MDAnalysis code that builds the backbone (N, CA, C; Angstrom):
import MDAnalysis as mda
import numpy as np

u = mda.Universe.empty(642, n_residues=214, atom_resindex=np.repeat(np.arange(214), 3), trajectory=True)
u.add_TopologyAttr("name", ["N", "CA", "C"] * 214)
u.add_TopologyAttr("resid", np.arange(1, 215))
u.add_TopologyAttr("resname", ["UNK", "UNK", "UNK", "UNK", "UNK", "UNK", "UNK", "UNK", "UNK", "UNK", "UNK", "UNK", "UNK", "UNK", "UNK", "UNK", "UNK", "UNK", "UNK", "UNK", "UNK", "UNK", "UNK", "UNK", "UNK", "UNK", "UNK", "UNK", "UNK", "UNK", "UNK", "UNK", "UNK", "UNK", "UNK", "UNK", "UNK", "UNK", "UNK", "UNK", "UNK", "UNK", "UNK", "UNK", "UNK", "UNK", "UNK", "UNK", "UNK", "UNK", "UNK", "UNK", "UNK", "UNK", "UNK", "UNK", "UNK", "UNK", "UNK", "UNK", "UNK", "UNK", "UNK", "UNK", "UNK", "UNK", "UNK", "UNK", "UNK", "UNK", "UNK", "UNK", "UNK", "UNK", "UNK", "UNK", "UNK", "UNK", "UNK", "UNK", "UNK", "UNK", "UNK", "UNK", "UNK", "UNK", "UNK", "UNK", "UNK", "UNK", "UNK", "UNK", "UNK", "UNK", "UNK", "UNK", "UNK", "UNK", "UNK", "UNK", "UNK", "UNK", "UNK", "UNK", "UNK", "UNK", "UNK", "UNK", "UNK", "UNK", "UNK", "UNK", "UNK", "UNK", "UNK", "UNK", "UNK", "UNK", "UNK", "UNK", "UNK", "UNK", "UNK", "UNK", "UNK", "UNK", "UNK", "UNK", "UNK", "UNK", "UNK", "UNK", "UNK", "UNK", "UNK", "UNK", "UNK", "UNK", "UNK", "UNK", "UNK", "UNK", "UNK", "UNK", "UNK", "UNK", "UNK", "UNK", "UNK", "UNK", "UNK", "UNK", "UNK", "UNK", "UNK", "UNK", "UNK", "UNK", "UNK", "UNK", "UNK", "UNK", "UNK", "UNK", "UNK", "UNK", "UNK", "UNK", "UNK", "UNK", "UNK", "UNK", "UNK", "UNK", "UNK", "UNK", "UNK", "UNK", "UNK", "UNK", "UNK", "UNK", "UNK", "UNK", "UNK", "UNK", "UNK", "UNK", "UNK", "UNK", "UNK", "UNK", "UNK", "UNK", "UNK", "UNK", "UNK", "UNK", "UNK", "UNK", "UNK", "UNK", "UNK", "UNK", "UNK", "UNK", "UNK", "UNK", "UNK", "UNK", "UNK", "UNK", "UNK", "UNK"])
u.atoms.positions = np.array([
    [-24.786, -24.729, -28.486],
    [-23.514, -23.993, -28.461],
    [-22.380, -24.959, -28.752],
    [-21.470, -24.571, -29.659],
    [-20.359, -25.448, -29.999],
    [-19.381, -25.535, -28.848],
    [-18.496, -26.529, -28.928],
    [-17.512, -26.745, -27.863],
    [-16.587, -25.543, -27.736],
    [-16.178, -24.982, -28.880],
    [-15.266, -23.825, -28.838],
    [-15.933, -22.626, -28.164],
    [-17.219, -22.384, -28.477],
    [-17.940, -21.259, -27.858],
    [-18.147, -21.482, -26.370],
    [-18.356, -22.757, -26.004],
    [-18.587, -23.082, -24.600],
    [-17.399, -22.664, -23.738],
    [-16.190, -22.741, -24.274],
    [-15.007, -22.356, -23.516],
    [-14.594, -20.910, -23.794],
    [-14.911, -20.434, -25.011],
    [-14.494, -19.090, -25.377],
    [-15.274, -18.022, -24.620],
    [-16.597, -18.196, -24.513],
    [-17.446, -17.178, -23.879],
    [-17.084, -16.960, -22.408],
    [-16.959, -18.022, -21.573],
    [-16.556, -17.771, -20.177],
    [-15.192, -17.108, -20.065],
    [-14.243, -17.493, -20.923],
    [-12.914, -16.885, -20.887],
    [-12.988, -15.398, -21.228],
    [-13.831, -15.080, -22.236],
    [-14.005, -13.683, -22.617],
    [-14.626, -12.877, -21.480],
    [-15.598, -13.450, -20.778],
    [-16.248, -12.760, -19.646],
    [-15.243, -12.488, -18.536],
    [-14.417, -13.492, -18.242],
    [-13.408, -13.305, -17.203],
    [-12.408, -12.230, -17.606],
    [-12.045, -12.223, -18.899],
    [-11.104, -11.204, -19.384],
    [-11.698, -9.804, -19.242],
    [-12.977, -9.653, -19.607],
    [-13.622, -8.344, -19.513],
    [-13.749, -7.900, -18.063],
    [-14.032, -8.851, -17.140],
    [-14.103, -8.510, -15.716],
    [-12.751, -8.006, -15.230],
    [-11.689, -8.707, -15.621],
    [-10.351, -8.282, -15.206],
    [-9.995, -6.938, -15.806],
    [-10.435, -6.696, -17.056],
    [-10.171, -5.411, -17.700],
    [-10.882, -4.282, -16.964],
    [-12.125, -4.536, -16.540],
    [-12.865, -3.527, -15.757],
    [-12.136, -3.209, -14.465],
    [-11.610, -4.265, -13.804],
    [-10.890, -4.068, -12.546],
    [-9.638, -3.231, -12.751],
    [-8.958, -3.443, -13.890],
    [-7.744, -2.698, -14.152],
    [-8.053, -1.242, -14.481],
    [-9.176, -0.991, -15.202],
    [-9.551, 0.365, -15.565],
    [-10.128, 1.132, -14.380],
    [-10.688, 0.420, -13.413],
    [-11.270, 1.049, -12.236],
    [-10.182, 1.726, -11.411],
    [-10.445, 2.951, -10.995],
    [-9.478, 3.669, -10.189],
    [-9.205, 2.923, -8.884],
    [-7.972, 3.030, -8.412],
    [-7.573, 2.295, -7.207],
    [-8.421, 2.684, -6.007],
    [-8.726, 3.981, -5.860],
    [-9.521, 4.436, -4.721],
    [-10.876, 3.741, -4.691],
    [-11.570, 3.724, -5.842],
    [-12.884, 3.089, -5.905],
    [-12.767, 1.582, -5.748],
    [-11.696, 1.018, -6.267],
    [-11.463, -0.412, -6.137],
    [-11.314, -0.810, -4.663],
    [-10.604, -0.001, -3.884],
    [-10.419, -0.294, -2.460],
    [-11.747, -0.218, -1.712],
    [-12.545, 0.814, -2.014],
    [-13.855, 0.965, -1.376],
    [-14.747, -0.225, -1.707],
    [-14.809, -0.585, -2.976],
    [-15.657, -1.705, -3.394],
    [-15.200, -3.018, -2.772],
    [-13.889, -3.182, -2.632],
    [-13.356, -4.405, -2.021],
    [-13.800, -4.531, -0.575],
    [-13.738, -3.432, 0.178],
    [-14.160, -3.453, 1.582],
    [-15.667, -3.652, 1.698],
    [-16.432, -2.962, 0.859],
    [-17.894, -3.063, 0.932],
    [-18.389, -4.464, 0.573],
    [-17.691, -5.126, -0.321],
    [-18.142, -6.444, -0.779],
    [-17.773, -7.567, 0.183],
    [-16.925, -7.257, 1.182],
    [-16.540, -8.311, 2.130],
    [-17.688, -8.555, 3.111],
    [-18.168, -9.787, 3.256],
    [-19.379, -10.039, 4.040],
    [-19.169, -10.025, 5.554],
    [-17.943, -10.222, 6.029],
    [-17.692, -10.345, 7.461],
    [-17.296, -9.004, 8.069],
    [-17.454, -8.912, 9.415],
    [-17.103, -7.687, 10.118],
    [-15.596, -7.466, 10.139],
    [-14.845, -8.571, 10.182],
    [-13.397, -8.500, 10.173],
    [-12.862, -9.187, 8.922],
    [-11.743, -8.715, 8.433],
    [-11.032, -9.444, 7.393],
    [-9.563, -9.480, 7.774],
    [-8.921, -10.574, 7.452],
    [-7.510, -10.724, 7.799],
    [-6.648, -10.101, 6.707],
    [-5.393, -9.844, 7.054],
    [-4.453, -9.324, 6.065],
    [-4.266, -10.345, 4.947],
    [-4.351, -11.636, 5.294],
    [-4.254, -12.685, 4.276],
    [-5.406, -12.609, 3.278],
    [-6.625, -12.380, 3.783],
    [-7.781, -12.218, 2.894],
    [-7.624, -10.973, 2.026],
    [-7.091, -9.928, 2.629],
    [-6.839, -8.706, 1.876],
    [-5.828, -8.961, 0.762],
    [-4.827, -9.759, 1.073],
    [-3.817, -10.120, 0.073],
    [-4.451, -10.820, -1.115],
    [-5.375, -11.751, -0.839],
    [-6.039, -12.482, -1.919],
    [-6.957, -11.560, -2.732],
    [-7.683, -10.665, -2.034],
    [-8.616, -9.781, -2.719],
    [-7.896, -8.787, -3.630],
    [-6.704, -8.354, -3.202],
    [-5.995, -7.315, -3.941],
    [-4.872, -7.865, -4.805],
    [-4.743, -9.192, -4.873],
    [-3.611, -9.787, -5.569],
    [-3.538, -9.346, -7.028],
    [-4.715, -9.199, -7.679],
    [-4.682, -8.852, -9.099],
    [-4.163, -7.440, -9.338],
    [-4.104, -6.629, -8.272],
    [-3.487, -5.313, -8.403],
    [-2.054, -5.335, -7.890],
    [-1.581, -6.502, -7.530],
    [-0.213, -6.718, -7.090],
    [0.120, -5.851, -5.875],
    [1.345, -5.312, -5.860],
    [1.843, -4.644, -4.661],
    [1.146, -3.319, -4.362],
    [0.841, -2.538, -5.392],
    [0.401, -1.170, -5.185],
    [-0.827, -1.020, -4.319],
    [-1.912, -1.691, -4.686],
    [-3.172, -1.563, -3.934],
    [-3.017, -2.096, -2.514],
    [-2.254, -3.172, -2.356],
    [-2.058, -3.738, -1.023],
    [-1.274, -2.777, -0.143],
    [-0.254, -2.132, -0.694],
    [0.513, -1.147, 0.066],
    [-0.359, 0.033, 0.486],
    [-1.229, 0.488, -0.419],
    [-2.120, 1.603, -0.082],
    [-3.065, 1.218, 1.044],
    [-3.704, 0.048, 0.923],
    [-4.655, -0.379, 1.949],
    [-3.968, -0.572, 3.299],
    [-2.786, -1.191, 3.299],
    [-2.065, -1.412, 4.556],
    [-1.590, -0.084, 5.151],
    [-1.195, 0.856, 4.309],
    [-0.760, 2.159, 4.818],
    [-1.928, 2.942, 5.409],
    [-3.106, 2.827, 4.790],
    [-4.297, 3.443, 5.377],
    [-4.642, 2.790, 6.707],
    [-4.581, 1.448, 6.738],
    [-4.837, 0.724, 7.993],
    [-3.782, 1.065, 9.039],
    [-2.562, 1.359, 8.580],
    [-1.485, 1.703, 9.506],
    [-1.697, 3.006, 10.245],
    [-2.625, 3.820, 9.760],
    [-2.956, 5.067, 10.449],
    [-4.025, 4.865, 11.520],
    [-4.556, 3.643, 11.612],
    [-5.595, 3.324, 12.592],
    [-4.951, 2.623, 13.781],
    [-5.131, 3.127, 15.007],
    [-4.543, 2.472, 16.184],
    [-5.015, 1.026, 16.316],
    [-4.098, 0.169, 16.736],
    [-4.441, -1.233, 16.960],
    [-3.882, -2.163, 15.910],
    [-3.826, -1.706, 14.669],
    [-3.318, -2.542, 13.578],
    [-2.053, -1.941, 12.982],
    [-1.664, -0.746, 13.448],
    [-0.570, -0.005, 12.818],
    [0.742, -0.776, 12.821],
    [1.035, -1.490, 13.928],
    [2.309, -2.219, 14.007],
    [2.370, -3.310, 12.950],
    [1.323, -4.134, 12.880],
    [1.324, -5.244, 11.932],
    [1.248, -4.743, 10.488],
    [0.543, -3.630, 10.274],
    [0.480, -3.050, 8.927],
    [1.857, -2.573, 8.496],
    [2.602, -1.964, 9.428],
    [3.947, -1.491, 9.106],
    [4.888, -2.663, 8.830],
    [4.766, -3.735, 9.612],
    [5.591, -4.929, 9.368],
    [5.276, -5.514, 7.986],
    [3.988, -5.570, 7.647],
    [3.590, -6.079, 6.333],
    [4.141, -5.189, 5.221],
    [4.080, -3.849, 5.409],
    [4.654, -2.929, 4.424],
    [6.151, -3.175, 4.258],
    [6.828, -3.414, 5.382],
    [8.276, -3.683, 5.331],
    [8.565, -4.932, 4.500],
    [7.800, -5.987, 4.733],
    [8.021, -7.239, 4.007],
    [7.708, -7.081, 2.517],
    [6.655, -6.322, 2.208],
    [6.321, -6.075, 0.805],
    [7.399, -5.241, 0.123],
    [7.906, -4.220, 0.835],
    [8.999, -3.422, 0.280],
    [10.236, -4.258, 0.037],
    [10.521, -5.174, 0.962],
    [11.672, -6.065, 0.812],
    [11.507, -6.952, -0.422],
    [10.295, -7.452, -0.637],
    [10.042, -8.310, -1.799],
    [10.172, -7.531, -3.110],
    [9.721, -6.268, -3.104],
    [9.894, -5.431, -4.296],
    [11.386, -5.208, -4.554],
    [12.137, -4.939, -3.479],
    [13.574, -4.709, -3.612],
    [14.298, -5.946, -4.142],
    [13.786, -7.128, -3.783],
    [14.406, -8.377, -4.227],
    [13.896, -8.836, -5.586],
    [12.905, -8.129, -6.125],
    [12.417, -8.441, -7.460],
    [11.346, -9.507, -7.517],
    [10.644, -9.773, -6.400],
    [9.560, -10.753, -6.419],
    [8.421, -10.235, -7.293],
    [7.806, -11.123, -8.074],
    [6.728, -10.709, -8.975],
    [5.375, -10.614, -8.264],
    [5.153, -11.410, -7.238],
    [3.866, -11.416, -6.533],
    [4.118, -11.325, -5.029],
    [3.279, -10.580, -4.316],
    [3.488, -10.412, -2.872],
    [3.156, -11.667, -2.072],
    [3.953, -11.923, -1.038],
    [3.710, -13.018, -0.108],
    [3.989, -12.516, 1.303],
    [3.205, -13.012, 2.262],
    [3.383, -12.616, 3.651],
    [3.359, -13.853, 4.542],
    [4.115, -13.863, 5.647],
    [4.092, -15.010, 6.557],
    [2.732, -15.154, 7.232],
    [2.444, -16.368, 7.678],
    [1.123, -16.665, 8.255],
    [0.789, -15.784, 9.452],
    [1.793, -15.486, 10.283],
    [1.526, -14.695, 11.492],
    [1.014, -13.296, 11.123],
    [1.471, -12.765, 9.991],
    [0.988, -11.463, 9.522],
    [-0.365, -11.630, 8.832],
    [-0.505, -12.681, 8.039],
    [-1.758, -12.895, 7.316],
    [-2.941, -13.097, 8.254],
    [-2.696, -13.612, 9.456],
    [-3.779, -13.905, 10.390],
    [-4.260, -12.662, 11.153],
    [-3.521, -11.559, 11.070],
    [-3.933, -10.352, 11.782],
    [-5.204, -9.781, 11.163],
    [-6.144, -9.413, 12.037],
    [-7.465, -8.994, 11.564],
    [-7.582, -7.470, 11.490],
    [-8.324, -7.029, 10.495],
    [-8.639, -5.616, 10.306],
    [-10.145, -5.448, 10.416],
    [-10.577, -4.480, 11.215],
    [-12.009, -4.212, 11.352],
    [-12.503, -3.555, 10.062],
    [-13.403, -4.238, 9.365],
    [-13.830, -3.769, 8.042],
    [-14.488, -2.398, 8.109],
    [-15.445, -2.207, 9.031],
    [-16.209, -0.960, 9.076],
    [-15.324, 0.231, 9.445],
    [-14.412, 0.034, 10.417],
    [-13.509, 1.124, 10.806],
    [-12.596, 1.504, 9.651],
    [-12.059, 0.480, 8.981],
    [-11.166, 0.739, 7.847],
    [-11.923, 1.392, 6.700],
    [-13.159, 0.928, 6.456],
    [-13.983, 1.508, 5.397],
    [-14.303, 2.963, 5.708],
    [-14.681, 3.247, 6.957],
    [-15.017, 4.622, 7.343],
    [-13.812, 5.537, 7.182],
    [-12.655, 5.068, 7.635],
    [-11.444, 5.881, 7.521],
    [-11.060, 6.079, 6.054],
    [-11.185, 5.008, 5.256],
    [-10.855, 5.089, 3.837],
    [-11.766, 6.073, 3.124],
    [-13.057, 6.058, 3.469],
    [-14.001, 6.995, 2.856],
    [-13.692, 8.437, 3.257],
    [-13.156, 8.634, 4.468],
    [-12.812, 9.986, 4.906],
    [-11.635, 10.557, 4.120],
    [-10.652, 9.701, 3.797],
    [-9.484, 10.181, 3.053],
    [-9.682, 10.055, 1.540],
    [-10.821, 9.470, 1.129],
    [-11.053, 9.214, -0.292],
    [-11.027, 10.485, -1.147],
    [-11.647, 11.616, -0.713],
    [-11.584, 12.830, -1.551],
    [-10.144, 13.250, -1.847],
    [-9.274, 13.130, -0.844],
    [-7.862, 13.469, -1.051],
    [-7.218, 12.512, -2.045],
    [-7.494, 11.201, -1.878],
    [-6.906, 10.192, -2.756],
    [-7.410, 10.352, -4.190],
    [-8.702, 10.674, -4.347],
    [-9.274, 10.868, -5.686],
    [-8.622, 12.063, -6.373],
    [-8.402, 13.154, -5.631],
    [-7.756, 14.336, -6.216],
    [-6.332, 14.016, -6.662],
    [-5.627, 13.222, -5.857],
    [-4.264, 12.828, -6.231],
    [-4.290, 11.976, -7.498],
    [-5.273, 11.058, -7.582],
    [-5.361, 10.164, -8.732],
    [-5.602, 10.919, -10.043],
    [-6.216, 12.097, -9.963],
    [-6.478, 12.876, -11.173],
    [-5.185, 13.302, -11.860],
    [-4.114, 13.408, -11.070],
    [-2.833, 13.861, -11.625],
    [-1.863, 12.713, -11.881],
    [-2.222, 11.519, -11.425],
    [-1.338, 10.368, -11.592],
    [-1.637, 9.692, -12.917],
    [-0.612, 9.499, -13.732],
    [-0.783, 8.874, -15.052],
    [0.566, 8.315, -15.496],
    [0.557, 7.428, -16.469],
    [1.837, 6.874, -16.958],
    [2.729, 7.959, -17.559],
    [3.919, 8.132, -17.005],
    [4.898, 9.086, -17.527],
    [6.262, 8.773, -16.886],
    [7.287, 9.204, -17.556],
    [8.646, 8.934, -17.084],
    [8.794, 7.456, -16.719],
    [8.257, 6.612, -17.595],
    [8.141, 5.187, -17.300],
    [9.461, 4.466, -17.003],
    [10.616, 4.920, -17.543],
    [11.863, 4.248, -17.147],
    [12.085, 4.188, -15.639],
    [11.516, 5.171, -14.905],
    [11.673, 5.184, -13.447],
    [10.825, 4.120, -12.760],
    [9.882, 3.524, -13.499],
    [9.024, 2.497, -12.906],
    [9.429, 1.086, -13.339],
    [10.569, 0.973, -14.013],
    [11.035, -0.340, -14.434],
    [11.683, -1.084, -13.280],
    [12.205, -2.284, -13.575],
    [12.591, -3.216, -12.516],
    [13.635, -2.642, -11.567],
    [14.752, -2.153, -12.074],
    [15.826, -1.697, -11.185],
    [15.439, -0.477, -10.351],
    [14.828, 0.575, -10.950],
    [14.354, 1.681, -10.099],
    [13.311, 1.229, -9.078],
    [12.460, 0.262, -9.461],
    [11.458, -0.233, -8.518],
    [12.117, -0.907, -7.330],
    [13.258, -1.533, -7.538],
    [13.960, -2.155, -6.412],
    [14.442, -1.101, -5.424],
    [14.874, 0.033, -5.943],
    [15.258, 1.147, -5.060],
    [14.037, 1.635, -4.284],
    [12.894, 1.745, -4.976],
    [11.640, 2.136, -4.317],
    [11.290, 1.150, -3.214],
    [11.481, -0.148, -3.482],
    [11.225, -1.169, -2.463],
    [12.080, -0.968, -1.226],
    [13.362, -0.629, -1.432],
    [14.252, -0.374, -0.295],
    [13.793, 0.841, 0.503],
    [13.332, 1.880, -0.203],
    [12.827, 3.085, 0.470],
    [11.582, 2.752, 1.291],
    [10.700, 1.908, 0.740],
    [9.497, 1.493, 1.475],
    [9.891, 0.751, 2.745],
    [10.943, -0.062, 2.694],
    [11.421, -0.764, 3.889],
    [11.819, 0.232, 4.977],
    [12.553, 1.275, 4.586],
    [12.976, 2.294, 5.554],
    [11.763, 3.016, 6.135],
    [10.817, 3.373, 5.285],
    [9.612, 4.075, 5.746],
    [8.798, 3.209, 6.699],
    [8.677, 1.917, 6.381],
    [7.929, 1.012, 7.251],
    [8.627, 0.872, 8.605],
    [9.954, 0.833, 8.591],
    [10.699, 0.755, 9.849],
    [10.450, 2.001, 10.700],
    [10.429, 3.167, 10.057],
    [10.147, 4.411, 10.786],
    [8.747, 4.363, 11.403],
    [7.773, 3.838, 10.632],
    [6.386, 3.777, 11.112],
    [6.239, 2.872, 12.328],
    [7.171, 1.921, 12.499],
    [7.106, 0.996, 13.632],
    [7.609, 1.647, 14.917],
    [8.434, 2.678, 14.807],
    [9.042, 3.291, 15.985],
    [7.968, 3.768, 16.964],
    [8.169, 3.513, 18.258],
    [7.152, 3.868, 19.275],
    [7.199, 5.338, 19.671],
    [6.975, 6.211, 18.711],
    [6.952, 7.648, 18.962],
    [5.632, 8.215, 18.465],
    [5.075, 9.218, 19.143],
    [3.751, 9.734, 18.767],
    [3.742, 10.382, 17.385],
    [2.730, 10.036, 16.595],
    [2.461, 10.629, 15.279],
    [3.587, 10.415, 14.258],
    [4.539, 9.529, 14.561],
    [5.670, 9.353, 13.654],
    [5.292, 8.551, 12.416],
    [4.168, 7.818, 12.499],
    [3.829, 6.938, 11.376],
    [3.024, 7.625, 10.281],
    [2.606, 8.874, 10.498],
    [1.727, 9.531, 9.514],
    [2.447, 9.783, 8.188],
    [3.543, 10.529, 8.228],
    [4.231, 10.905, 6.987],
    [4.810, 9.699, 6.247],
    [5.422, 8.716, 6.946],
    [5.893, 7.530, 6.221],
    [4.778, 6.804, 5.467],
    [3.596, 6.693, 6.078],
    [2.483, 6.021, 5.399],
    [2.001, 6.830, 4.190],
    [1.990, 8.154, 4.304],
    [1.619, 8.998, 3.161],
    [2.627, 8.804, 2.031],
    [3.909, 8.746, 2.372],
    [4.947, 8.537, 1.355],
    [4.786, 7.181, 0.675],
    [4.451, 6.146, 1.462],
    [4.256, 4.810, 0.887],
    [3.063, 4.812, -0.067],
    [1.973, 5.507, 0.302],
    [0.799, 5.599, -0.575],
    [1.181, 6.253, -1.900],
    [1.962, 7.324, -1.841],
    [2.393, 8.025, -3.046],
    [3.260, 7.107, -3.917],
    [4.177, 6.379, -3.296],
    [5.030, 5.448, -4.036],
    [4.201, 4.314, -4.639],
    [3.199, 3.852, -3.896],
    [2.343, 2.768, -4.392],
    [1.542, 3.209, -5.610],
    [1.029, 4.453, -5.587],
    [0.309, 4.976, -6.750],
    [1.236, 5.065, -7.965],
    [2.489, 5.444, -7.720],
    [3.457, 5.494, -8.798],
    [3.726, 4.129, -9.387],
    [3.743, 3.097, -8.526],
    [3.949, 1.726, -8.993],
    [2.758, 1.275, -9.836],
    [1.532, 1.541, -9.342],
    [0.326, 1.091, -10.035],
    [0.209, 1.729, -11.417],
    [0.411, 3.055, -11.484],
    [0.183, 3.796, -12.722],
    [1.449, 3.957, -13.563],
    [2.564, 3.394, -13.089],
    [3.850, 3.563, -13.788],
    [4.167, 5.048, -13.997],
    [3.979, 5.798, -12.917],
    [4.174, 7.249, -12.952],
    [5.501, 7.586, -12.275],
    [6.524, 7.877, -13.088],
    [7.828, 8.190, -12.536],
    [7.834, 9.456, -11.710],
    [7.040, 10.457, -12.122],
    [6.970, 11.703, -11.360],
    [6.386, 11.456, -9.979],
    [5.342, 10.629, -9.905],
    [4.736, 10.297, -8.613],
    [5.744, 9.574, -7.720],
    [6.568, 8.726, -8.315],
    [7.603, 8.025, -7.552],
    [8.624, 9.025, -6.989],
    [8.985, 10.025, -7.785],
    [9.940, 11.026, -7.313],
    [9.343, 11.845, -6.170],
    [8.055, 12.220, -6.309],
    [7.384, 12.959, -5.236],
    [7.322, 12.108, -3.968],
    [7.015, 10.819, -4.141],
    [6.997, 9.916, -2.996],
    [8.355, 9.830, -2.326],
    [9.420, 9.822, -3.121],
    [10.777, 9.801, -2.554],
    [11.054, 11.097, -1.792],
    [10.504, 12.223, -2.306],
    [10.650, 13.487, -1.587],
    [9.972, 13.437, -0.229],
    [8.739, 12.913, -0.189],
    [8.046, 12.727, 1.091],
    [8.855, 11.807, 2.004],
    [9.469, 10.777, 1.406],
    [10.248, 9.823, 2.187],
    [11.450, 10.505, 2.847],
    [12.125, 11.379, 2.106],
    [13.276, 12.096, 2.671],
    [12.845, 12.989, 3.832],
    [11.700, 13.665, 3.662],
    [11.187, 14.512, 4.746],
    [10.840, 13.660, 5.962],
    [10.213, 12.503, 5.725],
    [9.850, 11.601, 6.821],
    [11.090, 11.112, 7.552],
    [12.152, 10.786, 6.801],
    [13.399, 10.320, 7.423],
    [14.040, 11.431, 8.243],
    [14.003, 12.662, 7.726],
    [14.603, 13.794, 8.438],
    [13.844, 14.075, 9.738],
    [12.508, 14.081, 9.661],
    [11.703, 14.336, 10.863],
    [11.886, 13.224, 11.881],
    [11.906, 11.977, 11.419],
    [12.074, 10.847, 12.346],
    [13.446, 10.907, 13.011],
    [14.466, 11.322, 12.254],
    [15.814, 11.463, 12.830],
    [15.806, 12.472, 13.975],
    [15.139, 13.611, 13.744],
    [15.065, 14.636, 14.788],
    [14.293, 14.115, 15.995],
    [13.162, 13.436, 15.761],
    [12.339, 12.936, 16.862],
    [13.081, 11.872, 17.667],
    [13.818, 11.007, 16.993],
    [14.578, 9.974, 17.700],
    [15.675, 10.618, 18.542],
    [16.352, 11.627, 17.994],
    [17.404, 12.317, 18.759],
    [16.830, 13.009, 19.987],
    [15.680, 13.673, 19.804],
    [15.042, 14.351, 20.940],
    [14.632, 13.344, 21.996],
    [14.038, 12.218, 21.571],
    [13.609, 11.178, 22.510],
    [14.799, 10.583, 23.242],
    [15.898, 10.354, 22.510],
    [17.099, 9.782, 23.128],
    [17.716, 10.733, 24.135],
    [17.824, 12.015, 23.769],
    [18.385, 13.009, 24.688],
    [17.517, 13.164, 25.936],
    [16.189, 13.103, 25.742],
    [15.285, 13.201, 26.893],
    [15.462, 12.004, 27.810],
    [15.635, 10.828, 27.215],
    [15.859, 9.624, 28.017],
    [17.138, 9.695, 28.790],
    [18.203, 10.209, 28.166],
    [19.500, 10.322, 28.839],
    [19.416, 11.314, 30.012],
    [18.680, 12.408, 29.815],
    [18.521, 13.398, 30.892],
    [17.734, 12.798, 32.069],
    [16.729, 11.972, 31.713],
    [15.916, 11.351, 32.767],
    [16.712, 10.347, 33.576],
    [17.660, 9.701, 32.927],
    [18.499, 8.720, 33.622],
    [19.637, 9.392, 34.377],
])
């Protein structure tokens, strides 16, 4: 084998592997990522490395799914907030502080939960495609990042069931980012507005109840 072929063939193989990963649907990619992890637990930092080639979108989806599982929801919401902040600031690649990266996620529990919501996610993916692409460019994406920050903050609030709708909205926004689907981003913003309205009502009710108790 010539010297040029010796370097060309491995590069071509790596390119084709990356192309397969990009063509693979996000839902299946998340399942395969969890199944291929050899340990019972994986840290958010390991998840960051595994999903880095899909940038922000896949990581936001996985963290939002994990955020629906008790025990990791707080740290998942904090990570979502930091990722949204980085999108708003225009960072090209996601980064998280060590204290967040060290938080562990139970692989089997996350895999089981992900497989349960997978039919819903697959159905959504059938309608997600590149369209209205100007809405997925840099400046609109920064607005989306700011919205994700607000949603993550709502998910952190210590109120029952308050984190469900914000995480669903983040998943929708993340799919819009991955597929450059402006319509999906608008739908995600609609979910975000509903989540903000419901959280506002719940916070007011909780505050009024606290004042009456005092």
